[in-house]
N, CA, C and O atoms as CSV, one atom per row, in Angstrom:
chain,resi,resn,atom,element,x,y,z
A,1,MET,N,N,80.792,-131.331,-158.104
A,1,MET,CA,C,79.437,-131.703,-157.537
A,1,MET,C,C,78.529,-130.631,-157.267
A,1,MET,O,O,78.780,-129.536,-156.764
A,2,ALA,N,N,77.248,-131.176,-157.740
A,2,ALA,CA,C,76.280,-130.355,-157.451
A,2,ALA,C,C,75.087,-130.977,-156.697
A,2,ALA,O,O,75.216,-132.147,-156.338
A,3,THR,N,N,73.572,-130.119,-156.326
A,3,THR,CA,C,72.702,-130.480,-156.075
A,3,THR,C,C,72.471,-131.871,-156.237
A,3,THR,O,O,72.262,-132.593,-155.262
A,4,LYS,N,N,72.495,-132.300,-157.420
A,4,LYS,CA,C,71.789,-132.992,-158.348
A,4,LYS,C,C,72.714,-134.712,-157.969
A,4,LYS,O,O,72.345,-135.867,-158.179
A,5,ASP,N,N,74.043,-134.138,-157.327
A,5,ASP,CA,C,75.097,-135.457,-157.234
A,5,ASP,C,C,74.973,-136.198,-156.005
A,5,ASP,O,O,75.281,-137.384,-155.888
A,6,ILE,N,N,74.223,-135.004,-154.521
A,6,ILE,CA,C,73.487,-135.638,-153.437
A,6,ILE,C,C,72.387,-136.546,-153.486
A,6,ILE,O,O,71.340,-136.068,-153.052
A,7,THR,N,N,72.333,-137.730,-153.897
A,7,THR,CA,C,71.545,-138.455,-153.679
A,7,THR,C,C,70.565,-138.481,-152.402
A,7,THR,O,O,70.845,-138.149,-151.250
A,8,ASP,N,N,69.256,-138.999,-152.943
A,8,ASP,CA,C,68.311,-139.249,-151.890
A,8,ASP,C,C,68.933,-139.771,-150.532
A,8,ASP,O,O,69.039,-139.261,-149.417
A,9,GLU,N,N,69.261,-140.858,-151.011
A,9,GLU,CA,C,69.698,-142.179,-150.722
A,9,GLU,C,C,71.076,-141.580,-149.588
A,9,GLU,O,O,71.118,-141.843,-148.386
A,10,MET,N,N,71.749,-141.035,-150.080
A,10,MET,CA,C,72.745,-140.032,-149.211
A,10,MET,C,C,72.448,-139.482,-148.471
A,10,MET,O,O,73.045,-139.624,-147.404
A,11,VAL,N,N,71.533,-138.674,-148.546
A,11,VAL,CA,C,70.276,-137.632,-147.363
A,11,VAL,C,C,70.105,-138.829,-146.301
A,11,VAL,O,O,70.655,-138.886,-145.201
A,12,CYS,N,N,69.346,-139.646,-146.787
A,12,CYS,CA,C,68.627,-140.481,-145.763
A,12,CYS,C,C,69.362,-140.980,-144.823
A,12,CYS,O,O,69.062,-140.990,-143.629
A,13,ARG,N,N,70.657,-141.549,-145.456
A,13,ARG,CA,C,71.700,-142.250,-144.560
A,13,ARG,C,C,72.082,-141.721,-143.693
A,13,ARG,O,O,72.029,-142.008,-142.497
A,14,ALA,N,N,72.742,-140.437,-144.494
A,14,ALA,CA,C,73.158,-139.563,-142.853
A,14,ALA,C,C,72.331,-139.195,-142.249
A,14,ALA,O,O,72.785,-138.909,-141.141
A,15,VAL,N,N,70.914,-138.938,-142.320
A,15,VAL,CA,C,69.903,-138.700,-141.190
A,15,VAL,C,C,70.130,-140.191,-140.329
A,15,VAL,O,O,70.097,-140.143,-139.099
A,16,ALA,N,N,70.379,-141.611,-141.076
A,16,ALA,CA,C,69.939,-142.705,-140.059
A,16,ALA,C,C,71.755,-142.632,-139.563
A,16,ALA,O,O,72.024,-143.617,-138.875
A,17,GLN,N,N,72.381,-142.152,-139.672
A,17,GLN,CA,C,74.089,-142.353,-139.384
A,17,GLN,C,C,73.758,-141.428,-138.127
A,17,GLN,O,O,73.960,-141.903,-137.009
A,18,CYS,N,N,73.280,-140.185,-138.246
A,18,CYS,CA,C,73.225,-139.149,-137.200
A,18,CYS,C,C,72.645,-139.581,-136.115
A,18,CYS,O,O,73.150,-139.718,-135.000
A,19,GLN,N,N,71.232,-139.861,-136.567
A,19,GLN,CA,C,70.175,-140.694,-135.695
A,19,GLN,C,C,70.889,-141.707,-134.225
A,19,GLN,O,O,70.707,-141.780,-133.010
A,20,LYS,N,N,71.888,-142.447,-135.428
A,20,LYS,CA,C,72.385,-143.344,-134.069
A,20,LYS,C,C,73.803,-142.898,-133.388
A,20,LYS,O,O,74.083,-143.375,-132.289
A,21,GLU,N,N,74.550,-142.140,-133.921
A,21,GLU,CA,C,75.630,-141.293,-132.786
A,21,GLU,C,C,74.709,-140.390,-131.977
A,21,GLU,O,O,75.138,-140.265,-130.830
A,22,GLN,N,N,73.676,-139.777,-132.185
A,22,GLN,CA,C,73.647,-138.478,-131.243
A,22,GLN,C,C,72.288,-138.223,-131.309
A,22,GLN,O,O,71.895,-138.466,-132.449
A,23,THR,N,N,71.388,-137.832,-130.573
A,23,THR,CA,C,70.460,-137.309,-130.477
A,23,THR,C,C,70.149,-136.153,-130.126
A,23,THR,O,O,71.132,-135.542,-129.708
A,24,GLY,N,N,69.059,-135.477,-130.105
A,24,GLY,CA,C,68.904,-134.107,-129.782
A,24,GLY,C,C,69.328,-132.941,-130.393
A,24,GLY,O,O,69.396,-133.268,-131.578
A,25,TYR,N,N,69.658,-131.763,-130.306
A,25,TYR,CA,C,69.985,-130.772,-131.227
A,25,TYR,C,C,71.252,-130.699,-132.139
A,25,TYR,O,O,71.352,-130.051,-133.181
A,26,ASP,N,N,72.064,-131.373,-131.636
A,26,ASP,CA,C,73.304,-131.648,-132.410
A,26,ASP,C,C,73.581,-132.529,-133.388
A,26,ASP,O,O,74.620,-132.708,-134.023
A,27,ALA,N,N,72.135,-133.259,-133.455
A,27,ALA,CA,C,72.305,-134.539,-134.358
A,27,ALA,C,C,71.805,-133.670,-135.791
A,27,ALA,O,O,72.445,-133.905,-136.816
A,28,GLY,N,N,70.776,-132.771,-135.847
A,28,GLY,CA,C,70.669,-131.840,-137.001
A,28,GLY,C,C,71.924,-131.335,-137.982
A,28,GLY,O,O,72.139,-131.401,-139.192
A,29,VAL,N,N,72.576,-130.845,-136.929
A,29,VAL,CA,C,74.122,-129.993,-137.284
A,29,VAL,C,C,75.044,-131.329,-137.988
A,29,VAL,O,O,75.601,-131.207,-139.079
A,30,LEU,N,N,75.085,-132.339,-137.338
A,30,LEU,CA,C,75.550,-133.246,-137.470
A,30,LEU,C,C,75.490,-133.953,-139.423
A,30,LEU,O,O,76.367,-134.331,-140.200
A,31,VAL,N,N,73.665,-133.798,-139.534
A,31,VAL,CA,C,73.556,-134.347,-140.872
A,31,VAL,C,C,74.232,-133.600,-141.870
A,31,VAL,O,O,74.893,-134.035,-142.813
A,32,SER,N,N,73.899,-131.981,-141.435
A,32,SER,CA,C,74.986,-131.315,-142.493
A,32,SER,C,C,75.980,-131.529,-142.645
A,32,SER,O,O,76.410,-131.826,-143.760
A,33,THR,N,N,76.640,-131.466,-141.698
A,33,THR,CA,C,78.399,-131.617,-141.712
A,33,THR,C,C,78.200,-132.773,-142.321
A,33,THR,O,O,78.693,-132.675,-143.445
A,34,CYS,N,N,77.658,-133.988,-142.135
A,34,CYS,CA,C,78.352,-135.405,-142.400
A,34,CYS,C,C,78.325,-135.333,-144.199
A,34,CYS,O,O,79.088,-135.765,-145.063
A,35,LEU,N,N,77.325,-134.732,-144.224
A,35,LEU,CA,C,77.249,-134.557,-146.005
A,35,LEU,C,C,77.840,-133.762,-146.809
A,35,LEU,O,O,77.883,-133.745,-148.039
A,36,ILE,N,N,78.516,-132.778,-145.643
A,36,ILE,CA,C,79.250,-131.171,-146.732
A,36,ILE,C,C,80.713,-132.122,-146.559
A,36,ILE,O,O,81.487,-132.089,-147.515
A,37,LYS,N,N,81.063,-132.904,-145.431
A,37,LYS,CA,C,82.662,-133.482,-145.507
A,37,LYS,C,C,82.632,-134.940,-146.737
A,37,LYS,O,O,83.486,-135.236,-147.573
A,38,GLN,N,N,81.352,-135.601,-146.432
A,38,GLN,CA,C,81.430,-136.307,-147.850
A,38,GLN,C,C,81.283,-135.964,-149.417
A,38,GLN,O,O,81.615,-136.580,-150.430
A,39,THR,N,N,80.900,-135.220,-149.285
A,39,THR,CA,C,80.328,-134.267,-151.205
A,39,THR,C,C,81.151,-133.200,-150.960
A,39,THR,O,O,80.804,-132.535,-151.937
A,40,GLY,N,N,82.086,-132.423,-150.339
A,40,GLY,CA,C,82.872,-131.236,-150.184
A,40,GLY,C,C,81.981,-130.121,-150.812
A,40,GLY,O,O,82.543,-129.052,-151.049
A,41,GLU,N,N,80.726,-130.240,-151.094
A,41,GLU,CA,C,79.721,-129.319,-151.164
A,41,GLU,C,C,79.366,-127.964,-150.031
A,41,GLU,O,O,79.775,-128.420,-148.963
A,42,SER,N,N,79.014,-127.057,-149.848
A,42,SER,CA,C,78.765,-126.046,-149.547
A,42,SER,C,C,77.212,-126.310,-148.432
A,42,SER,O,O,76.287,-127.099,-148.629
A,43,THR,N,N,77.345,-125.628,-147.626
A,43,THR,CA,C,76.169,-125.598,-146.687
A,43,THR,C,C,74.701,-125.618,-147.571
A,43,THR,O,O,73.778,-126.383,-147.289
A,44,LYS,N,N,74.659,-124.468,-148.878
A,44,LYS,CA,C,73.879,-124.212,-149.422
A,44,LYS,C,C,73.179,-125.174,-150.263
A,44,LYS,O,O,71.957,-125.297,-150.349
A,45,VAL,N,N,74.264,-125.985,-151.004
A,45,VAL,CA,C,73.949,-127.295,-151.921
A,45,VAL,C,C,73.231,-128.588,-150.873
A,45,VAL,O,O,72.299,-129.339,-151.161
A,46,VAL,N,N,73.896,-128.535,-149.812
A,46,VAL,CA,C,73.527,-129.387,-148.924
A,46,VAL,C,C,72.125,-129.401,-148.359
A,46,VAL,O,O,71.353,-130.351,-148.234
A,47,TRP,N,N,72.010,-128.415,-148.118
A,47,TRP,CA,C,70.585,-127.676,-147.881
A,47,TRP,C,C,69.291,-128.229,-149.075
A,47,TRP,O,O,68.230,-128.852,-149.049
A,48,SER,N,N,69.939,-127.729,-149.797
A,48,SER,CA,C,68.933,-128.183,-151.174
A,48,SER,C,C,68.964,-129.505,-151.567
A,48,SER,O,O,68.076,-129.886,-152.330
A,49,ALA,N,N,69.741,-130.215,-151.227
A,49,ALA,CA,C,69.372,-131.768,-151.364
A,49,ALA,C,C,68.603,-132.555,-150.141
A,49,ALA,O,O,67.951,-133.574,-150.372
A,50,MET,N,N,68.725,-132.028,-148.891
A,50,MET,CA,C,68.055,-132.289,-147.911
A,50,MET,C,C,66.531,-131.559,-148.291
A,50,MET,O,O,65.598,-132.361,-148.260
A,51,ASN,N,N,66.275,-130.555,-148.540
A,51,ASN,CA,C,65.124,-129.873,-148.957
A,51,ASN,C,C,64.094,-130.712,-150.211
A,51,ASN,O,O,62.872,-130.855,-150.246
A,52,ARG,N,N,64.849,-131.031,-150.882
A,52,ARG,CA,C,64.794,-131.695,-152.047
A,52,ARG,C,C,64.004,-133.607,-151.609
A,52,ARG,O,O,63.161,-134.225,-152.259
A,53,ALA,N,N,64.751,-134.045,-150.257
A,53,ALA,CA,C,64.294,-135.278,-149.780
A,53,ALA,C,C,63.079,-135.208,-149.150
A,53,ALA,O,O,62.297,-136.149,-149.012
A,54,TYR,N,N,62.903,-133.884,-148.704
A,54,TYR,CA,C,61.653,-133.479,-148.005
A,54,TYR,C,C,60.589,-133.613,-148.611
A,54,TYR,O,O,59.596,-134.246,-148.252
A,55,HIS,N,N,60.805,-132.850,-149.829
A,55,HIS,CA,C,59.723,-132.333,-150.693
A,55,HIS,C,C,59.301,-133.851,-151.094
A,55,HIS,O,O,58.080,-134.005,-151.094
A,56,HIS,N,N,60.274,-135.333,-151.533
A,56,HIS,CA,C,59.951,-136.365,-151.718
A,56,HIS,C,C,59.428,-137.006,-150.614
A,56,HIS,O,O,58.830,-138.009,-151.003
A,57,GLY,N,N,59.391,-136.913,-149.689
A,57,GLY,CA,C,58.413,-137.690,-148.620
A,57,GLY,C,C,59.775,-138.340,-147.909
A,57,GLY,O,O,59.615,-139.030,-146.902
A,58,LEU,N,N,60.737,-138.179,-148.289
A,58,LEU,CA,C,61.775,-138.945,-147.476
A,58,LEU,C,C,62.284,-138.707,-146.273
A,58,LEU,O,O,62.567,-139.723,-145.638
A,59,ILE,N,N,62.513,-137.572,-145.701
A,59,ILE,CA,C,62.651,-136.858,-144.265
A,59,ILE,C,C,61.356,-136.000,-143.842
A,59,ILE,O,O,60.403,-135.716,-144.568
A,60,ASP,N,N,61.531,-135.693,-142.639
A,60,ASP,CA,C,60.579,-134.962,-142.250
A,60,ASP,C,C,61.216,-134.028,-141.250
A,60,ASP,O,O,62.394,-134.313,-141.034
A,61,TYR,N,N,60.754,-132.988,-140.582
A,61,TYR,CA,C,61.604,-131.989,-139.496
A,61,TYR,C,C,60.388,-131.373,-138.770
A,61,TYR,O,O,59.297,-131.438,-139.337
A,62,GLY,N,N,60.477,-130.837,-137.677
A,62,GLY,CA,C,59.688,-129.928,-136.803
A,62,GLY,C,C,60.277,-128.261,-137.285
A,62,GLY,O,O,59.999,-127.561,-138.259
A,63,VAL,N,N,61.099,-128.069,-136.235
A,63,VAL,CA,C,61.753,-126.769,-136.072
A,63,VAL,C,C,62.789,-126.283,-137.475
A,63,VAL,O,O,62.809,-125.208,-138.073
A,64,SER,N,N,63.381,-127.194,-137.638
A,64,SER,CA,C,64.135,-126.967,-139.037
A,64,SER,C,C,64.730,-128.140,-139.750
A,64,SER,O,O,64.874,-129.257,-139.252
A,65,ILE,N,N,65.203,-127.635,-141.474
A,65,ILE,CA,C,65.349,-128.639,-141.622
A,65,ILE,C,C,66.311,-129.833,-141.660
A,65,ILE,O,O,66.281,-130.945,-142.187
A,66,PHE,N,N,67.734,-128.724,-140.394
A,66,PHE,CA,C,68.433,-129.655,-140.347
A,66,PHE,C,C,68.355,-130.336,-138.926
A,66,PHE,O,O,69.337,-130.578,-138.223
A,67,LEU,N,N,67.314,-130.553,-138.674
A,67,LEU,CA,C,67.187,-131.079,-137.559
A,67,LEU,C,C,65.756,-132.564,-137.843
A,67,LEU,O,O,64.805,-132.942,-137.159
A,68,PRO,N,N,66.328,-132.994,-139.194
A,68,PRO,CA,C,65.364,-133.760,-139.579
A,68,PRO,C,C,65.380,-135.439,-139.064
A,68,PRO,O,O,66.350,-136.002,-138.555
A,69,TRP,N,N,63.942,-136.097,-139.367
A,69,TRP,CA,C,64.250,-137.669,-139.139
A,69,TRP,C,C,63.648,-138.443,-140.591
A,69,TRP,O,O,63.369,-137.844,-141.629
A,70,LEU,N,N,63.544,-139.776,-140.384
A,70,LEU,CA,C,63.342,-140.509,-141.317
A,70,LEU,C,C,61.857,-140.720,-141.688
A,70,LEU,O,O,61.061,-140.772,-140.751
A,71,THR,N,N,61.457,-140.832,-142.785
A,71,THR,CA,C,59.630,-140.973,-142.659
A,71,THR,C,C,60.156,-142.612,-143.350
A,71,THR,O,O,61.112,-143.106,-143.947
A,72,GLU,N,N,58.879,-142.977,-142.827
A,72,GLU,CA,C,58.902,-144.623,-143.434
A,72,GLU,C,C,59.452,-144.671,-144.947
A,72,GLU,O,O,60.208,-145.595,-145.245
A,73,SER,N,N,59.102,-143.714,-145.911
A,73,SER,CA,C,59.321,-143.993,-146.865
A,73,SER,C,C,61.188,-144.074,-146.954
A,73,SER,O,O,61.934,-144.708,-147.701
A,74,GLY,N,N,61.411,-143.266,-145.997
A,74,GLY,CA,C,62.993,-142.743,-146.228
A,74,GLY,C,C,63.867,-144.280,-145.470
A,74,GLY,O,O,65.008,-144.568,-145.832
A,75,LYS,N,N,63.264,-144.946,-144.634
A,75,LYS,CA,C,63.662,-145.872,-143.540
A,75,LYS,C,C,63.671,-147.237,-145.138
A,75,LYS,O,O,64.587,-148.022,-145.383
A,76,GLN,N,N,62.366,-147.083,-145.919
A,76,GLN,CA,C,62.438,-147.939,-146.613
A,76,GLN,C,C,63.652,-148.312,-148.153
A,76,GLN,O,O,64.108,-149.332,-148.670
A,77,LEU,N,N,63.780,-146.534,-148.442
A,77,LEU,CA,C,64.852,-146.184,-148.887
A,77,LEU,C,C,66.089,-147.018,-148.882
A,77,LEU,O,O,66.564,-147.770,-149.734
A,78,ILE,N,N,66.539,-146.625,-147.501
A,78,ILE,CA,C,68.107,-147.096,-146.676
A,78,ILE,C,C,67.910,-148.707,-146.718
A,78,ILE,O,O,68.892,-149.412,-146.949
A,79,ALA,N,N,66.549,-149.319,-146.479
A,79,ALA,CA,C,66.905,-150.640,-146.331
A,79,ALA,C,C,67.187,-151.707,-147.466
A,79,ALA,O,O,67.506,-152.895,-147.422
A,80,LYS,N,N,66.865,-150.522,-148.847
A,80,LYS,CA,C,67.579,-151.537,-149.568
A,80,LYS,C,C,68.824,-151.419,-150.040
A,80,LYS,O,O,69.294,-150.288,-149.919
A,81,PRO,N,N,69.495,-152.206,-150.529
A,81,PRO,CA,C,70.832,-152.633,-150.700
A,81,PRO,C,C,71.674,-151.270,-151.405
A,81,PRO,O,O,71.606,-151.034,-152.611
A,82,SER,N,N,72.248,-150.665,-150.706
A,82,SER,CA,C,72.779,-149.096,-151.463
A,82,SER,C,C,73.528,-149.343,-152.355
A,82,SER,O,O,74.348,-150.261,-152.316
A,83,VAL,N,N,73.339,-148.433,-153.462
A,83,VAL,CA,C,73.714,-147.983,-154.996
A,83,VAL,C,C,74.932,-147.006,-154.401
A,83,VAL,O,O,75.663,-146.691,-155.340
A,84,ILE,N,N,75.267,-146.573,-153.459
A,84,ILE,CA,C,76.301,-145.603,-153.077
A,84,ILE,C,C,77.909,-146.471,-152.875
A,84,ILE,O,O,78.043,-147.241,-151.924
A,85,PRO,N,N,78.804,-146.289,-153.653
A,85,PRO,CA,C,80.100,-146.802,-153.164
A,85,PRO,C,C,80.593,-146.256,-152.107
A,85,PRO,O,O,80.781,-145.072,-151.827
A,86,GLN,N,N,80.842,-147.473,-151.386
A,86,GLN,CA,C,81.470,-147.202,-150.235
A,86,GLN,C,C,82.979,-146.985,-150.060
A,86,GLN,O,O,83.800,-147.418,-150.869
A,87,GLU,N,N,83.355,-146.161,-148.752
A,87,GLU,CA,C,84.555,-145.898,-148.461
A,87,GLU,C,C,85.262,-146.770,-147.815
A,87,GLU,O,O,84.859,-147.358,-146.812
A,88,HIS,N,N,86.548,-146.947,-148.422
A,88,HIS,CA,C,87.681,-147.978,-148.210
A,88,HIS,C,C,88.636,-147.162,-147.242
A,88,HIS,O,O,89.032,-146.153,-147.825
A,89,ASN,N,N,89.083,-147.257,-146.088
A,89,ASN,CA,C,89.713,-146.378,-145.556
A,89,ASN,C,C,91.047,-147.948,-145.333
A,89,ASN,O,O,92.127,-147.765,-144.770
């Protein structure tokens, strides 16, 4: 996998999931950790995907990109039916 394999939708869904699970400083750490676990990619690749989602106007952040929240565009993206295959446990 490479940055191109981590879609904007994957980033937005990870942000939304982490916002539901926890608030505060650790929430940003969980977004990157969640994406690293999902994709097996390095922090650098995950950061690049998050940065791309920021430049596409889907996430925003204040102090650090690792502490993001969804913009209205990001919320609209994940409101659509997912095109990401769901994991089966």
